[in-house]
Backbone as a chain_set.jsonl record, in Angstrom:
{"seq": "MSDVRLSAKSAAVLKQIGEGRSYEAILKSDPALTCSDIFAAAREALRLLEPQPAKETHDAAWLEAIRANHARAYEPWSMEEDAELEGLVGRSESTAEIAYHLGRRPSAIESRKRRFGLAGKQADR", "coords": {"N": [[55.086, -135.665, 224.438], [55.281, -138.516, 226.607], [56.913, -138.85, 229.847], [57.617, -141.385, 230.331], [59.609, -144.211, 229.714], [60.733, -146.695, 227.319], [60.693, -150.184, 228.107], [63.603, -152.191, 228.763], [63.608, -154.594, 227.333], [61.695, -154.105, 225.302], [62.921, -151.946, 224.001], [65.2, -153.227, 222.975], [64.05, -155.068, 221.205], [62.712, -153.308, 219.42], [64.875, -151.934, 218.404], [66.108, -153.884, 216.856], [64.087, -154.287, 214.963], [64.146, -151.777, 213.795], [66.61, -151.987, 212.563], [65.956, -153.515, 210.458], [65.558, -156.218, 210.728], [63.933, -159.396, 210.457], [60.937, -160.847, 211.955], [61.477, -163.499, 212.536], [64.294, -163.514, 212.642], [64.689, -161.848, 214.825], [63.506, -163.362, 216.875], [65.236, -165.556, 216.85], [67.534, -164.343, 217.736], [67.352, -164.136, 220.475], [66.5, -166.602, 222.503], [64.641, -166.428, 224.571], [62.731, -164.643, 223.799], [59.421, -164.058, 222.511], [56.786, -164.101, 220.027], [54.781, -162.573, 221.13], [56.245, -160.802, 222.714], [57.358, -159.145, 220.794], [55.093, -157.924, 219.72], [54.192, -156.677, 222.041], [56.242, -154.83, 222.445], [55.81, -153.117, 220.298], [53.261, -152.128, 220.992], [53.913, -150.834, 223.364], [55.644, -148.812, 222.448], [53.902, -147.364, 220.805], [52.111, -146.445, 222.711], [53.649, -144.557, 223.978], [53.605, -142.548, 222.143], [51.095, -141.504, 222.233], [49.042, -138.653, 222.717], [49.422, -136.691, 225.642], [47.13, -136.084, 228.292], [45.867, -132.805, 228.832], [46.775, -130.639, 231.535], [44.51, -130.547, 234.188], [41.898, -128.137, 234.743], [41.49, -127.543, 237.428], [44.003, -127.765, 238.489], [45.339, -125.459, 237.643], [43.809, -123.535, 238.918], [44.257, -124.243, 241.564], [47.021, -123.733, 241.778], [46.998, -120.99, 241.297], [45.583, -120.11, 243.54], [47.385, -120.739, 245.578], [49.533, -119.133, 244.828], [48.472, -116.688, 245.365], [49.083, -116.126, 247.954], [51.751, -116.803, 248.06], [53.793, -115.714, 245.982], [55.916, -116.709, 244.353], [55.695, -119.431, 244.426], [56.424, -122.758, 243.541], [57.997, -122.042, 241.408], [61.131, -122.116, 239.62], [64.163, -121.971, 241.542], [66.466, -119.31, 241.814], [70.02, -118.658, 241.648], [70.59, -116.368, 243.019], [68.426, -116.179, 244.779], [68.931, -118.41, 246.362], [71.3, -117.599, 247.604], [70.311, -115.408, 248.981], [68.526, -116.686, 250.685], [70.345, -118.111, 252.291], [71.621, -115.954, 253.547], [69.465, -114.827, 254.987], [68.84, -116.918, 256.716], [71.208, -116.953, 258.121], [70.939, -114.574, 259.484], [69.184, -115.264, 261.364], [66.453, -115.225, 260.719], [63.038, -116.214, 260.853], [61.435, -119.175, 259.523], [58.889, -118.554, 258.534], [59.124, -115.778, 258.143], [61.157, -115.706, 256.226], [59.901, -117.096, 254.154], [57.81, -115.321, 253.55], [59.318, -113.085, 252.726], [60.67, -114.101, 250.459], [58.585, -114.902, 248.902], [57.744, -117.504, 248.884], [56.523, -120.805, 249.772], [56.363, -121.892, 253.192], [57.078, -124.607, 253.478], [58.668, -124.993, 251.24], [60.834, -123.403, 251.869], [61.864, -124.742, 254.119], [62.558, -127.174, 252.897], [64.513, -126.334, 251.078], [66.414, -125.349, 252.852], [67.192, -127.723, 254.111], [68.324, -128.993, 251.921], [70.619, -127.475, 251.455], [71.991, -127.763, 253.784], [71.284, -126.019, 255.843], [69.357, -126.299, 257.684], [68.054, -126.062, 260.952], [69.759, -124.07, 261.734], [68.737, -121.737, 262.664], [66.5, -120.494, 265.083], [63.095, -121.271, 264.933], [60.618, -118.893, 264.94]], "CA": [[55.285, -137.068, 224.714], [55.331, -138.882, 228.009], [58.217, -139.022, 230.467], [57.825, -142.808, 230.48], [60.543, -144.766, 228.742], [60.533, -148.086, 226.946], [61.407, -151.195, 228.889], [64.837, -152.635, 228.096], [63.253, -155.64, 226.366], [61.04, -153.47, 224.152], [63.928, -151.158, 223.285], [66.053, -154.164, 222.231], [63.251, -155.591, 220.094], [62.479, -152.244, 218.44], [66.164, -151.641, 217.755], [66.294, -154.889, 215.804], [63.117, -153.975, 213.906], [64.7, -150.604, 213.113], [67.736, -152.429, 211.744], [65.405, -154.248, 209.327], [65.52, -157.666, 210.966], [62.608, -160.022, 210.41], [60.494, -161.407, 213.228], [62.197, -164.756, 212.747], [65.663, -163.191, 213.048], [64.613, -161.298, 216.184], [63.243, -164.476, 217.777], [66.446, -166.376, 216.913], [68.597, -163.609, 218.443], [67.184, -164.337, 221.918], [65.523, -167.683, 222.658], [63.619, -166.101, 225.563], [61.715, -163.789, 223.174], [58.288, -164.675, 221.814], [56.059, -163.167, 219.152], [54.052, -161.658, 222.012], [57.178, -159.759, 223.128], [57.494, -158.207, 219.671], [53.857, -157.133, 219.676], [54.163, -155.846, 223.244], [57.17, -153.72, 222.226], [55.129, -152.172, 219.414], [52.206, -151.462, 221.773], [54.565, -149.935, 224.318], [56.123, -147.643, 221.708], [52.736, -146.582, 220.377], [51.545, -145.792, 223.891], [54.465, -143.371, 224.244], [53.275, -141.523, 221.151], [49.76, -140.964, 222.49], [49.086, -137.335, 223.363], [49.151, -136.688, 227.069], [46.022, -135.183, 228.608], [46.25, -131.49, 229.348], [46.544, -130.494, 232.979], [43.123, -130.185, 234.454], [41.739, -126.739, 235.125], [41.609, -127.339, 238.871], [45.423, -127.599, 238.79], [45.648, -124.044, 237.454], [43.126, -122.793, 239.985], [44.973, -124.566, 242.799], [48.275, -122.989, 241.763], [46.652, -119.571, 241.432], [45.222, -119.865, 244.944], [48.628, -120.767, 246.369], [50.343, -117.958, 244.485], [47.862, -115.494, 245.947], [49.807, -115.896, 249.204], [53.182, -117.094, 247.873], [53.882, -115.354, 244.56], [56.895, -117.482, 243.598], [55.519, -120.858, 244.718], [56.622, -123.735, 242.471], [58.87, -121.54, 240.344], [62.522, -122.513, 239.867], [64.952, -121.09, 242.402], [67.654, -118.73, 241.185], [71.205, -118.653, 242.507], [70.465, -115.194, 243.878], [67.494, -116.521, 245.856], [69.629, -119.325, 247.267], [72.22, -116.785, 248.404], [69.478, -114.606, 249.886], [68.045, -117.611, 251.71], [71.451, -118.356, 253.217], [71.797, -114.746, 254.345], [68.339, -114.684, 255.919], [69.017, -117.933, 257.755], [72.328, -116.469, 258.928], [70.456, -113.479, 260.35], [68.203, -115.896, 262.264], [65.057, -114.966, 260.353], [62.226, -117.428, 260.969], [60.982, -119.755, 258.258], [57.739, -117.771, 258.067], [59.625, -114.487, 257.642], [61.89, -115.968, 254.981], [58.897, -117.449, 253.146], [57.146, -114.069, 253.168], [60.294, -112.255, 252.017], [61.003, -114.687, 249.15], [57.366, -115.243, 248.154], [57.713, -118.961, 248.783], [55.807, -121.504, 250.832], [57.262, -122.308, 254.267], [57.597, -125.952, 253.218], [59.752, -124.852, 250.257], [61.983, -122.851, 252.599], [62.423, -125.842, 254.908], [63.163, -128.122, 251.97], [65.741, -125.733, 250.547], [67.367, -125.295, 253.962], [67.749, -129.078, 254.256], [69.155, -129.277, 250.741], [71.89, -126.768, 251.555], [72.553, -127.961, 255.106], [71.003, -124.848, 256.668], [68.286, -126.631, 258.628], [68.437, -126.016, 262.349], [70.733, -123.003, 261.998], [68.075, -120.629, 263.318], [65.302, -120.903, 265.836], [61.849, -120.861, 264.288], [59.805, -118.115, 265.873]], "C": [[55.444, -137.29, 226.202], [56.756, -138.95, 228.516], [58.56, -140.498, 230.614], [58.754, -143.298, 229.369], [60.172, -146.209, 228.421], [61.251, -149.0, 227.918], [62.634, -151.627, 228.086], [64.525, -153.676, 227.021], [62.629, -155.023, 225.123], [62.033, -152.657, 223.337], [64.812, -152.068, 222.444], [65.311, -154.713, 221.012], [63.082, -154.524, 219.022], [63.767, -151.843, 217.721], [66.395, -152.619, 216.605], [65.314, -154.669, 214.65], [63.63, -152.793, 213.091], [65.882, -150.94, 212.218], [67.278, -153.271, 210.561], [65.36, -155.749, 209.515], [64.09, -158.176, 210.937], [62.232, -160.528, 211.797], [61.279, -162.679, 213.55], [63.616, -164.496, 213.245], [65.686, -162.654, 214.481], [64.414, -162.428, 217.19], [64.463, -165.383, 217.923], [67.556, -165.682, 217.711], [68.538, -163.807, 219.955], [66.1, -165.391, 222.119], [64.419, -167.398, 223.673], [62.503, -165.242, 224.977], [60.634, -164.612, 222.501], [57.676, -163.633, 220.881], [55.296, -162.149, 219.998], [54.956, -160.526, 222.491], [57.352, -158.706, 222.031], [56.258, -157.316, 219.596], [53.762, -156.203, 220.875], [55.083, -154.642, 223.085], [56.523, -152.663, 221.335], [54.04, -151.413, 220.166], [52.81, -150.442, 222.736], [55.041, -148.658, 223.623], [54.966, -146.762, 221.267], [52.107, -145.832, 221.54], [52.334, -144.521, 224.228], [54.14, -142.223, 223.286], [51.895, -140.907, 221.36], [49.874, -139.599, 223.146], [48.722, -137.452, 224.829], [48.006, -135.727, 227.361], [46.547, -133.873, 229.182], [46.007, -131.466, 230.847], [45.117, -130.015, 233.184], [43.036, -128.761, 234.973], [41.854, -126.532, 236.625], [43.071, -127.224, 239.286], [45.811, -126.127, 238.682], [45.017, -123.205, 238.561], [43.827, -123.018, 241.328], [46.267, -123.763, 242.884], [48.021, -121.493, 241.933], [46.311, -119.215, 242.879], [46.466, -119.848, 245.834], [49.453, -119.519, 246.1], [49.716, -116.653, 244.961], [48.577, -115.129, 247.246], [51.318, -116.054, 249.067], [53.487, -116.938, 246.373], [54.843, -116.221, 243.745], [56.803, -118.984, 243.853], [55.665, -121.685, 243.445], [57.375, -123.189, 241.269], [60.293, -121.999, 240.642], [63.233, -121.489, 240.742], [66.139, -120.571, 241.605], [68.832, -118.82, 242.158], [71.147, -117.484, 243.477], [69.534, -115.479, 245.054], [68.149, -117.464, 246.864], [70.588, -118.552, 248.176], [71.446, -115.946, 249.42], [68.933, -115.47, 251.019], [69.136, -117.849, 252.751], [71.69, -117.149, 254.12], [70.706, -114.562, 255.374], [68.426, -115.71, 257.046], [70.141, -117.497, 258.692], [71.938, -115.345, 259.87], [69.367, -113.959, 261.304], [66.768, -115.488, 261.983], [64.288, -116.281, 260.466], [61.837, -117.929, 259.581], [59.824, -118.947, 257.685], [58.182, -116.43, 257.494], [60.357, -114.665, 256.314], [60.909, -116.278, 253.854], [58.183, -116.2, 252.642], [58.074, -113.228, 252.297], [60.558, -112.774, 250.598], [59.771, -115.042, 248.318], [57.221, -116.736, 247.93], [56.884, -119.548, 249.91], [56.799, -121.883, 251.932], [57.86, -123.693, 254.041], [58.738, -125.912, 252.194], [61.01, -124.311, 250.921], [62.662, -123.961, 253.393], [63.147, -126.853, 254.023], [64.499, -127.602, 251.446], [66.817, -125.651, 251.633], [68.006, -126.668, 254.17], [68.705, -129.389, 253.116], [70.546, -128.662, 250.872], [72.512, -126.872, 252.952], [72.353, -126.782, 256.045], [69.948, -125.121, 257.729], [68.833, -126.609, 260.044], [69.426, -124.93, 262.686], [70.082, -121.769, 262.593], [66.849, -121.166, 264.027], [64.081, -120.41, 265.093], [61.003, -120.115, 265.294], [58.485, -117.808, 265.266]], "O": [[55.709, -136.356, 226.959], [57.697, -139.09, 227.735], [59.686, -140.832, 230.986], [58.676, -142.84, 228.23], [59.41, -146.852, 229.142], [62.285, -148.641, 228.482], [62.684, -151.444, 226.87], [65.102, -153.647, 225.934], [62.998, -155.381, 224.005], [61.988, -152.68, 222.107], [65.143, -151.722, 221.31], [65.876, -154.81, 219.922], [63.285, -154.799, 217.839], [63.735, -151.455, 216.553], [66.822, -152.227, 215.519], [65.677, -154.847, 213.487], [63.563, -152.797, 211.862], [66.128, -150.254, 211.226], [68.098, -153.698, 209.749], [65.144, -156.484, 208.551], [63.157, -157.481, 211.34], [63.073, -160.629, 212.69], [61.688, -162.9, 214.69], [64.09, -165.171, 214.159], [66.591, -162.969, 215.254], [65.069, -162.459, 218.233], [64.702, -165.923, 219.003], [68.415, -166.346, 218.292], [69.55, -163.664, 220.641], [64.916, -165.11, 221.93], [63.374, -168.048, 223.648], [61.44, -165.117, 225.585], [60.882, -165.705, 221.993], [58.006, -162.449, 220.94], [55.183, -160.985, 219.613], [54.488, -159.4, 222.661], [57.477, -157.516, 222.319], [56.367, -156.102, 219.428], [53.304, -155.068, 220.747], [54.749, -153.547, 223.537], [56.664, -151.464, 221.579], [53.902, -150.201, 220.005], [52.29, -149.338, 222.902], [54.863, -147.557, 224.145], [55.051, -145.537, 221.353], [51.626, -144.711, 221.374], [51.767, -143.536, 224.701], [54.382, -141.058, 223.603], [51.563, -139.9, 220.734], [50.706, -139.402, 224.031], [47.831, -138.213, 225.208], [47.919, -134.666, 226.743], [47.535, -133.844, 229.916], [45.147, -132.179, 231.363], [44.603, -129.184, 232.436], [43.982, -128.244, 235.568], [42.272, -125.461, 237.065], [43.362, -126.642, 240.331], [46.532, -125.609, 239.535], [45.636, -122.272, 239.072], [43.969, -122.091, 242.126], [46.579, -123.184, 243.925], [48.762, -120.813, 242.644], [46.697, -118.159, 243.378], [46.572, -119.024, 246.742], [50.006, -118.919, 247.021], [50.378, -115.615, 244.956], [48.665, -113.952, 247.598], [52.078, -115.505, 249.865], [53.441, -117.903, 245.611], [54.605, -116.445, 242.558], [57.731, -119.726, 243.532], [55.098, -121.35, 242.405], [57.386, -123.82, 240.213], [60.628, -122.247, 241.8], [62.94, -120.294, 240.687], [66.741, -121.303, 240.819], [68.641, -119.036, 243.355], [71.598, -117.59, 244.618], [69.809, -115.076, 246.184], [67.946, -117.333, 248.071], [70.672, -118.824, 249.374], [71.868, -115.791, 250.567], [68.884, -115.039, 252.171], [68.876, -117.795, 253.953], [71.934, -117.303, 255.317], [70.981, -114.183, 256.512], [68.121, -115.401, 258.198], [70.039, -117.653, 259.909], [72.538, -115.181, 260.932], [68.711, -113.157, 261.967], [65.952, -115.412, 262.901], [64.841, -117.347, 260.197], [61.907, -117.193, 258.596], [59.783, -118.685, 256.483], [57.664, -115.995, 256.466], [60.19, -113.867, 255.392], [61.063, -115.786, 252.736], [57.978, -116.043, 251.438], [57.663, -112.719, 251.254], [60.658, -111.991, 249.654], [59.897, -115.439, 247.16], [56.656, -117.181, 246.931], [56.579, -118.865, 250.888], [57.96, -122.166, 251.637], [59.021, -123.928, 254.376], [59.67, -126.712, 252.275], [62.122, -124.713, 250.578], [63.884, -124.108, 253.349], [64.227, -127.329, 254.372], [65.484, -128.337, 251.38], [67.998, -125.863, 251.357], [69.215, -126.769, 254.379], [69.767, -129.977, 253.325], [71.536, -129.26, 250.449], [73.457, -126.147, 253.264], [73.161, -126.565, 256.948], [69.678, -124.27, 258.577], [69.94, -127.08, 260.302], [69.896, -124.864, 263.822], [70.783, -120.839, 262.992], [66.25, -122.16, 263.616], [64.034, -119.256, 264.667], [60.703, -120.63, 266.37], [57.652, -117.157, 265.897]]}, "num_chains": 1, "name": "protein.A"}
């Protein structure tokens, strides 16, 4: 299923339908609602049930090409890696050296350093 959620209006309408209320009762519950809102809520819910297209093959090839140089690119970071990153920054290793050591992209190293307040703690060489 999709990561998209129902709008608040659609969720309220569908909740009332789920409770067994008639269209008339739903429309009386909120004078701003119209029959079109009820139909729109149903369409919105059905759209969420549609199968999502599979990732395209070029995505896999793109990731494979990146991982040829950065083996752990786009993988979740472990607590151990975070600690290792902090130690490498503390030893004034460059971003490129840290990226090579951890198998990550330099941009991921920079991002992680900013996240943990380590940015600017070593000179990039």
